[in-house]
Backbone as a ProteinNet text record, in pm:
[ID]
protein_1_A
[PRIMARY]
MDTIATKTSSDLQFTQIAWVVKDIKAAEKIFRETMGINNFSKAEIIRLKEFEGTHYGEPSDAESLVTIAYTGETFIELIQPLSGCSIFQDYLDKNPGGGVQHIAYSIPVAKLDKIISEMADKGFQVITSVNHPIARIVFFDTSKDTGVFTEIMGITEEGEKAVQMMKSGNM
[TERTIARY]
-212	-265.5	-150.4	-169.6	-67.4	-60.1	61.6	78.4	102.2	99.9	128.8	265	363.4	498.8	502	422.1	425.8	345.3	254	175.1	249.3	349.7	424.4	570.8	654	796.4	857.8	943.6	1010.5	1120.5	1146.5	1249.3	1202.6	1074.9	1023.7	1080.7	1119.3	1170.4	1079.7	1029.2	950.5	1039.8	987.5	1070.6	1012.6	881	828.5	689.6	663.4	528.8	503.7	387	357.1	226.2	233	116.4	75.5	-54.6	-108	-160.4	-118.5	-148.6	-206	-277.9	-332.3	-234.8	-136.5	-37.3	96.9	184	309.7	400.5	402.3	486.5	438	306.1	251.6	281.6	269	296.8	444.7	530.6	674.9	709.8	647	671.1	633.6	520.8	478.6	583.1	629.7	731.3	860	896.7	1019.6	1005.4	896.5	880.8	839.1	765	718.4	802.6	864.1	940.1	1087.6	1126.2	1267.5	1321.7	1234.2	1281.2	1311.5	1439.2	1484.2	1543.1	1548.8	1621.6	1531.7	1415.7	1330.1	1399.3	1383.1	1437.3	1359	1415.6	1342.8	1221.1	1103.3	981.6	992.1	956.8	962.4	827.2	796.7	674.7	704.5	624.2	634	518.7	552.3	453.1	447.3	337.2	329	348.2	304.4	319.9	467.5	556.9	700.7	757.5	682.4	729.5	632.2	561.7	465	366.5	326.9	237.3	98.2	36.3	-101	-187.6	-316.4	-417.3	-531.8	-552	-651.3	-632.6	-507.5	-474.8	-469.6	-506.5	-505.4	-387.1	-331.8	-223.3	-268.7	-178.7	-212.4	-127.3	-192.7	-120.2	-116.8	-139.1	-142.3	-8.3	-16.2	102.4	87.4	197.2	197.9	327.6	321.1	438.2	482.4	611.4	661.5	788.7	798.1	921.7	943.8	1070.9	1104.6	1212.1	1216	1320.4	1339.4	1458.6	1483.9	1492.2	1433	1449.9	1478.4	1597.9	1641	1646.4	1581	1576.1	1446.4	1362.3	1232	1230.5	1175.6	1163.5	1025.9	1022.8	898.9	872.4	750.1	714.9	590	594	478.4	438.8	309.9	259.6	141.3	150.9	40.8	-4.5	-122.6	-170.4	-193.3	-155.3	-171.9	-277.2	-275	-370.7	-382.1	-487.2	-506.4	-563.5	-597.6	-652.5	-538.1	-542.1	-439.3	-495.3	-427.4	-468.6	-451.3	-362.1	-339.7	-455.4	-500.1	-615.9	-741.7	-755.6	-869.5	-873	-755.5	-746.6	-786.6	-731.7	-760.7	-909	-969	-1112.3	-1194.6	-1152.8	-1225.1	-1184.1	-1062.7	-1006.5	-949.8	-1035	-989.6	-877.4	-863.8	-755.7	-623.9	-625.7	-505.7	-484.6	-371.4	-338.4	-245.7	-219.9	-134.8	-212.1	-158.4	-226.8	-168.9	-36	22.8	148.6	178.9	307.6	376.3	508.1	580.4	684.1	701.2	804.5	893.6	1019.2	1108.6	1164.2	1206.5	1261.3	1345.5	1445.7	1517.8	1421.7	1441.1	1348.6	1333.4	1436.3	1429.1	1325.2	1286.3	1190.2	1049.7	1031.9	903.3	789.6	812.2	704.3	650.3	737.5	694.2	598.9	632.7	547.8	413.5	416.7	290.9	202	260.1	184.7	129.5	212	167.1	53.9	65.9	-40.2	-168.8	-156.1	-274.1	-340.6	-260.5	-315	-393.5	-359.8	-430.4	-549	-573.1	-687	-656.4	-528.7	-489.3	-430.2	-500.4	-453.8	-377.5	-289.8	-216.5	-315.5	-315.6	-402.6	-326.3	-202.3	-116.4	21.9	85	223.2	302.6	432.7	523.9	658.4	713.5	845.7	947.4	997.3	1096.5	1235.9	1336.5	1471.7	1525.4	1480.9	1533.4	1449.1	1326.5	1241	1122.4	1085.6	957.8	860.6	756.2	669	527.8	466.9	327.5	254.2	128.6	42.1	-73.6	-105.1	-218.4	-316.4	-446.3	-546.3	-569.3	-498.4	-513.5	-590.3	-652.4	-714.9	-832.5	-904.4	-1017.3	-967.9	-845.4	-789.7	-694.9	-625.6	-523.5	-547.6	-640.4	-665.7	-583.3	-484.9	-396.9	-364.8	-316.9	-266.3	-129	-85.9	48	123.2	241.2	330	444.9	478.2	597	690.8	812.8	913.3	1017.1	1024.3	1129.8	1250.3	1346.3	1459.9	1562.1	1600.4	1703	1841.6	1944.7	2082	2101.4	2049.8	2055.9	1980.2	1870.9	1791.3	1865.1	1941.7	2021.4	2117.7	2179	2270.5	2194.4	2076.8	1995.3	1952.2	1915.4	1875.3	1991.3	2111.2	2227	2251.9	2234.1	2250.5	2144.7	2019.9	1912.1	1939.9	1980.5	2007.1	2120.6	2217.2	2329.9	2298.3	2177.8	2138.3	2188	2239.8	2291.6	2191.2	2070.7	1965.6	1974.1
1019.6	897.2	818.5	773.6	692.2	555.9	502	365.6	276.2	145.9	50.7	82.8	116.2	142.9	262.4	366.3	482.7	459.6	365.8	336.5	245	176.2	81.9	123.7	33.7	61.4	115.3	213.9	270.8	179.3	67.4	-25.4	-114.6	-110.4	-193	-147.3	-243.1	-214	-280.1	-200.7	-261.4	-359.6	-481.5	-588.8	-658.4	-681.8	-779.3	-745	-789.6	-792.1	-936.4	-990.1	-1130.8	-1145.1	-1224.5	-1258.3	-1400.9	-1423.4	-1558.3	-1585.9	-1698.3	-1730.2	-1870.7	-1895	-2029.3	-2117.9	-2057.5	-2133.1	-2060.7	-2111.3	-2043.5	-2032.6	-2134.5	-2130.6	-2022.4	-2010.9	-1907.6	-1768.2	-1751.1	-1621	-1585.9	-1683.2	-1660.2	-1618.6	-1681.4	-1648.4	-1502.9	-1457.2	-1318	-1222.4	-1248.8	-1162.5	-1163.2	-1278	-1290.5	-1215.5	-1240.1	-1184.9	-1039.2	-992.2	-853.3	-758.7	-810.9	-723.7	-759.7	-864.7	-901.8	-960.1	-1010.6	-1070.2	-1217.2	-1247.7	-1380.5	-1463.9	-1411.5	-1479.9	-1547.6	-1598.5	-1670	-1797.2	-1825.8	-1949.5	-2068.1	-2185.5	-2307.2	-2312.2	-2336.1	-2342.8	-2458.5	-2430.3	-2531	-2541.9	-2663	-2682.5	-2647.4	-2557	-2519	-2586.7	-2665.2	-2737.1	-2669.9	-2603.1	-2525.2	-2609.4	-2734.3	-2813.2	-2837.5	-2828.3	-2842.8	-2721.4	-2610.4	-2485.6	-2434.2	-2525.9	-2488.8	-2384	-2394.6	-2297.2	-2302.3	-2185.7	-2175.8	-2100.6	-2124.8	-2054.8	-2024.4	-1897.2	-1853.5	-1924.7	-1935.8	-1990.2	-2141	-2209.8	-2356.4	-2407.4	-2523.3	-2580.2	-2597.9	-2570.5	-2578.4	-2683.4	-2760.1	-2857.4	-2812	-2684.3	-2630.3	-2648.1	-2666.3	-2675.1	-2576.7	-2508	-2412.1	-2427.4	-2399.7	-2394.5	-2248.7	-2223.7	-2086.7	-2067.8	-1953.5	-1911.9	-1764.9	-1725.1	-1588.1	-1532.9	-1400.4	-1331.1	-1193.8	-1142.2	-1004	-920.8	-802	-702.5	-572.4	-519.5	-406	-449.5	-375.8	-410.7	-479.8	-512	-571	-720.1	-793.5	-938.1	-967.2	-1033.6	-1073.3	-1218.2	-1248.9	-1385.3	-1425.4	-1545.9	-1603.9	-1727.4	-1738.4	-1847.3	-1913.5	-2043.6	-2122	-2219.9	-2197.4	-2292	-2429.3	-2533.9	-2670.3	-2747.7	-2736.8	-2811.8	-2748.1	-2786.9	-2740.8	-2600.4	-2561.7	-2428.8	-2330.4	-2220.2	-2117.2	-1983.3	-1877	-1744.4	-1732.7	-1813.1	-1809.4	-1875.9	-1991.1	-2056.4	-1972.4	-1913.2	-1823.9	-1712.1	-1655.3	-1545.3	-1593.2	-1707	-1759.2	-1797	-1846.1	-1875.9	-1750.3	-1637	-1510.6	-1438.6	-1468	-1400.7	-1507.2	-1576.6	-1690.8	-1660.5	-1536.2	-1499.3	-1474.6	-1472.2	-1442	-1292.1	-1253	-1111.5	-1086.8	-957.5	-919.3	-951.3	-1043.2	-1087.5	-1021	-997.1	-930.2	-852.7	-760.2	-691.9	-727.8	-718.5	-760.2	-656.8	-651.9	-571.5	-666.1	-628.6	-711.3	-629.3	-704.8	-647.2	-756.7	-722.6	-828.7	-907.6	-1037.7	-1125.7	-1084.3	-1028.6	-986.8	-877	-806.2	-697	-736.1	-860.3	-901.4	-898.6	-945.8	-947.4	-807	-707.3	-568.7	-527.3	-563.1	-529.9	-602.1	-729.2	-805.1	-735.4	-691.7	-621.3	-488.2	-413.9	-285.7	-305.6	-408.7	-436.2	-478.1	-559.3	-599.6	-477.8	-382.7	-260.2	-179.3	-196	-126.7	-207.7	-325.4	-407.1	-515.1	-536.4	-638.4	-758.4	-870.2	-993.1	-1079.2	-1164.9	-1257.9	-1357.8	-1371.2	-1465.6	-1594.4	-1580.3	-1695	-1667.9	-1773.3	-1761.2	-1880.2	-1856.7	-1958.8	-1940.2	-2048.2	-2043.1	-2109.1	-2032.6	-2081.2	-2050.1	-2130.3	-2100.6	-1962.3	-1909.9	-1779.3	-1662.5	-1691.5	-1583.7	-1640.7	-1569.2	-1594.3	-1499.2	-1555.3	-1479.4	-1473.3	-1356.3	-1339.4	-1258.9	-1296.6	-1227	-1165.6	-1041.4	-969.2	-938.4	-948.2	-912.5	-762	-692.6	-547.8	-514.1	-616.4	-599.9	-502.1	-491.1	-396.1	-252.6	-228.6	-93.2	-66.8	-171.3	-150.4	-229.5	-322.9	-407	-533.8	-545.3	-662.4	-698.1	-820.9	-862.1	-798.9	-792	-744	-855.6	-884.7	-984.2	-910.9	-956	-904.9	-1023.3	-1007.4	-1112.7	-1073.1	-1149.8	-1131.6	-1211.2	-1142.5	-1208.3	-1254.3	-1381.7	-1439.5	-1411.8	-1445.8	-1430.9	-1515.7	-1638.6	-1726	-1662	-1595.4	-1528.2	-1413.7	-1338.1	-1228.3	-1282.2	-1396.3	-1458.4	-1503.3	-1560.6	-1607.6	-1489.5	-1377.3	-1258.7	-1211.9	-1206.9	-1164.2	-1258.6	-1389.2	-1485.1	-1463.8	-1440.3	-1417	-1291.9	-1184.9	-1059.1	-1073.7	-1157.9	-1176.7	-1276.6	-1337.9	-1433.1	-1573.6	-1602.3	-1736	-1817.7	-1830.3	-1903.9	-2051.7
133.3	191.6	255	376.6	442.4	377.2	372.5	323.3	442.6	419.9	526.5	587.9	504	553.2	647.5	621	708.8	836.1	834	952.8	1048.8	998.7	1080.5	1083.5	1123.8	1137.9	1009.5	1023.6	906.8	853.5	919.1	873.2	758	724.3	615.4	482.1	399	265.7	163.1	66.2	-40.4	-113.5	-136.6	-188.8	-310.4	-313.9	-408.3	-458.7	-582.3	-639	-679.4	-641.2	-669.4	-745.5	-849.9	-929.4	-898.3	-879.6	-873.6	-1014	-1068.9	-1208.2	-1219.6	-1327.6	-1348.7	-1424.3	-1494.4	-1570	-1558.5	-1475.6	-1445.5	-1568.6	-1653.1	-1774.2	-1870.6	-1887.7	-1975.9	-1920.3	-1790.1	-1728.4	-1740.9	-1715.5	-1728	-1870.9	-1969.4	-2110.8	-2139.4	-2085.5	-2104.5	-2047.2	-1925.2	-1863.7	-1946	-1996.9	-2075.1	-2208.2	-2278.8	-2412.6	-2415.3	-2315.5	-2318.9	-2234.1	-2127.8	-2038.8	-2029.7	-2099.6	-2103.8	-1974.9	-1889.2	-1763.7	-1792.3	-1802.1	-1843.6	-1731.4	-1611.4	-1504.8	-1401.5	-1444	-1349.2	-1302.3	-1175.6	-1119.5	-1173.7	-1158	-1191.6	-1098.4	-1155.8	-1074.2	-975.3	-849.4	-743.2	-675.3	-629.2	-551.7	-406.4	-352.5	-211.7	-139	-38.7	42.3	179.3	208.1	331.9	457.4	455.8	578.3	611.1	513.2	539.3	612.5	612.4	673.2	779.1	844.4	948.3	899.1	771.8	711.8	771.3	779.5	829.1	728.7	737.7	657.8	753.7	783.7	881.7	1015.9	1058.3	1189.1	1198.7	1093.3	1092.8	1010.7	1047.2	966.9	821.6	728.2	586.7	517	430.2	348.5	202.1	178.4	42.4	-27.3	-157.3	-241	-355.7	-387.9	-497.9	-575.5	-703.8	-789.3	-791.7	-764.4	-749.5	-830.2	-895.8	-961.8	-930.1	-924.4	-887.5	-980.5	-986.9	-1062.1	-1000.2	-1011.3	-972.9	-1099.2	-1093	-1196.6	-1123.1	-1140.8	-1060.1	-914.6	-828.4	-685.9	-648.1	-746.5	-718.8	-750.6	-659.5	-664.5	-723.7	-839.3	-905.8	-868	-824.5	-787.4	-864.6	-923.1	-988.8	-909.8	-877.1	-792.6	-861.5	-880.1	-934.1	-827.5	-766.5	-665.9	-729.4	-657	-706.6	-628.8	-495.3	-413.3	-276	-204.8	-67.7	-58.7	63.8	91.6	114.2	40.5	55.7	12.1	50.5	4.6	-146.7	-203.2	-347.5	-422.4	-372.6	-434.7	-413.6	-293.8	-268	-372.3	-400.6	-497.9	-637.4	-679.2	-812	-825.2	-716.7	-719.2	-746.8	-692.1	-710.7	-839.1	-887.9	-1004.8	-1099.1	-1175.1	-1255.2	-1353.8	-1394.3	-1485.3	-1414.9	-1279.2	-1202.2	-1192.3	-1135.4	-1122.3	-1005.6	-981.6	-868.9	-741.8	-661	-539.3	-415.7	-416	-299.4	-336.2	-248.1	-251.1	-120.5	-120.4	0.1	41.5	171.7	235	313.9	328.5	409.5	524.5	624.8	747.8	812.7	890.4	962	1050.7	1056.9	1129.9	1276.7	1336.7	1477.2	1499.9	1395	1408.4	1363.1	1318.4	1262	1363.6	1486	1585.8	1612.9	1608.6	1628.2	1515.1	1391.2	1277.2	1287.5	1325.6	1341.6	1443.7	1553.1	1656.8	1604.3	1531.5	1476.9	1376.6	1293.1	1195.9	1267.5	1371.8	1449.4	1511.9	1561.1	1618.3	1514.8	1387.8	1279.2	1227.2	1287.1	1248.3	1145.9	1115.2	1018.2	1090.5	1082.7	1147.2	1046.5	1096	1010.9	951.6	819.5	749.5	720.6	679.6	649	705.3	757.4	804.5	753.2	734.6	683.6	753.9	806.1	870.3	778.6	685.5	588.5	643.2	610.3	660.5	620.1	505.5	464.8	515.5	559.6	609.9	686.1	789.6	855.9	787.3	727.5	638.5	695.5	687.7	727.8	619.9	599.7	505.1	580	544	600.3	488.1	517.7	417.4	422.7	337.1	323.9	196	135.8	4.4	4.4	114.2	117.8	107.9	155.7	155.3	38.5	-9.7	-112.3	-240.2	-237.7	-353.6	-356.8	-267.8	-263.4	-118.3	-99.2	31.4	52.6	177.4	209.8	279.2	227.8	285.7	354	474.7	542.9	559.8	509.7	518.8	622.2	730.1	829.5	782.2	723	658.1	761.6	751	838.8	781.4	857.6	807.9	682.3	685.6	567.7	451.1	483.1	381.4	315	392.8	335.4	230	259	162.4	38.5	58.4	-53.6	-142.4	-80.9	-156.4	-243.7	-188.7	-267	-385.1	-360	-470	-578.1	-535.6	-631.9	-714.5	-647.4	-717.1	-818	-786.2	-877.7	-988.3	-983	-1085.2	-1061.4	-943.2	-909.6	-830.8	-882.7	-811.2	-842.3
[MASK]
+++++++++++++++++++++++++++++++++++++++++++++++++++++++++++++++++++++++++++++++++++++++++++++++++++++++++++++++++++++++++++++++++++++++++++++++++++++++++++++++++++++++++++

């Protein structure tokens, strides 16, 4: 079976697994106590309107509490929606217990438009976009085919530095 990575540019690197949760502290405790992941960042509120965030093509004022950790080469993200319309709140509305909502691939930001075009050619439109200083981020609804959304992170030069800091535990 072809994966998203084989259907699009071979430059994509699997990067992240993200859980949408109803209680970020409880979820972090489970990861710490059952899997030994102790390096979660301090949870921060992400406000999409600060990053030109969109939800189905419209400006989004959604807010979410987010914490991240690296384990090996994989970036673990926990997201607790707080307010506003977002793909994260949509997920929690359909799955009240939370769960794996998306997986993410990264690519240099200069190649992101090519991936967006390739995904559109496959019938996957951008559902949410975020222009963060460390990455230009887009989410595609691939859930009918894979069970989860797919995030593509176009990593900026500043983002490469941030990734190295995260991997070294200096968040």
